[in-house]
C-alpha positions in Angstrom: -81.4 -45.2 107.2 -81.7 -42.9 104.1 -83.9 -43.9 101.1 -82.4 -44.1 97.7 -83.7 -41.3 95.6 -84.8 -44.0 93.0 -87.5 -45.3 95.5 -89.4 -42.1 94.9 -88.8 -41.7 91.3 -91.9 -42.3 88.7 -91.6 -45.5 87.3 -93.0 -43.9 84.2 -89.7 -42.2 84.0 -87.6 -44.9 84.0 -89.8 -47.4 82.0 -88.8 -45.5 78.6 -84.9 -45.7 79.5 -85.2 -49.5 79.9 -87.1 -50.0 76.6 -84.6 -47.2 74.9 -81.7 -49.4 76.0 -83.6 -52.7 74.6 -84.4 -50.9 71.6 -80.8 -49.5 71.0 -79.7 -53.2 70.8 -82.3 -54.3 68.6 -84.9 -55.7 70.8 -88.5 -54.6 71.3 -90.8 -52.8 73.8 -93.0 -56.2 73.9 -89.9 -58.0 75.1 -89.2 -55.3 77.9 -93.1 -55.6 78.8 -92.8 -59.0 79.0 -90.0 -59.3 81.4 -91.5 -56.5 84.0 -95.0 -58.7 83.8 -92.7 -62.0 84.4 -90.8 -60.4 87.6 -93.7 -58.5 88.8 -96.9 -60.2 87.7 -98.6 -57.5 86.4 -100.3 -58.1 83.2 -100.0 -55.7 80.3 -103.3 -53.8 81.3 -101.7 -53.6 85.0 -98.3 -52.4 83.9 -99.9 -49.7 81.7 -102.0 -48.7 84.7 -99.0 -48.0 86.5 -97.2 -46.2 84.0 -100.3 -43.9 83.5 -100.7 -43.1 87.0 -97.2 -42.1 87.7 -96.5 -44.1 90.9 -93.1 -44.3 92.0 -90.8 -47.4 92.0 -91.9 -47.9 95.7 -95.6 -48.1 95.0 -94.7 -49.6 91.7 -93.1 -52.6 93.5 -95.5 -52.6 96.3 -98.7 -53.2 94.5 -97.1 -55.6 92.4 -99.4 -58.8 92.1 -96.7 -61.3 93.1 -92.7 -61.2 92.5 -91.7 -64.2 90.5 -90.5 -66.9 93.0 -87.6 -67.5 90.2 -86.5 -64.4 90.6 -83.7 -65.7 93.4 -82.1 -67.2 90.3 -81.0 -63.7 89.2 -77.3 -63.6 89.8 -74.5 -61.4 88.6 -73.4 -58.0 88.4 -75.3 -54.6 87.4 -74.1 -51.1 88.1 -71.0 -52.8 89.7 -73.3 -54.3 92.0 -73.7 -58.1 92.7 -77.3 -58.6 92.6 -77.6 -61.3 95.0 -75.9 -59.2 98.0 -78.2 -56.3 98.0 -79.8 -56.5 101.4 -82.4 -53.8 100.8 -85.6 -55.8 99.5 -87.0 -52.8 97.3 -83.4 -52.3 96.0 -82.9 -55.6 95.1 -86.3 -56.0 93.1 -84.8 -52.8 91.4 -81.6 -54.4 90.8 -83.5 -57.8 89.4 -85.0 -55.7 86.7 -82.0 -53.8 85.7 -80.2 -57.1 85.2 -83.0 -58.7 83.5 -83.0 -55.8 81.1 -79.0 -55.8 80.8 -79.5 -59.5 79.7 -81.9 -58.6 77.3 -79.9 -56.0 75.6 -76.9 -58.2 75.6 -79.1 -60.4 73.3 -79.6 -63.4 75.8 -82.6 -65.5 74.7 -86.0 -64.7 76.4 -86.3 -68.6 78.1 -82.9 -67.7 79.6 -84.0 -64.2 80.8 -87.2 -65.5 82.0 -85.3 -68.5 84.1 -87.5 -71.1 82.0 
């Protein structure tokens, strides 16, 4: 089974795109970081280390301290794909993060984004 190109892409290349998307809609980098840390279990230092080390997306998620158990509550469509129907576990985590950033950019409250 072929792997997706995004698995080998450095997370440090994707991260600024998340920040730009949020900032274009009046949100902040701190909110993006909070979402990423919530989903992956990284603290701010761990997130920054992942970015600086240039780890690929696969490694970024593989080294994540703990994927938040409430991530299963993330539902909906992102990039034309229903998140909850994605079969590949790594791709599902990527889509979870994409969906959360989309919700941020659409103005959703942080409490709802973080499923609190």
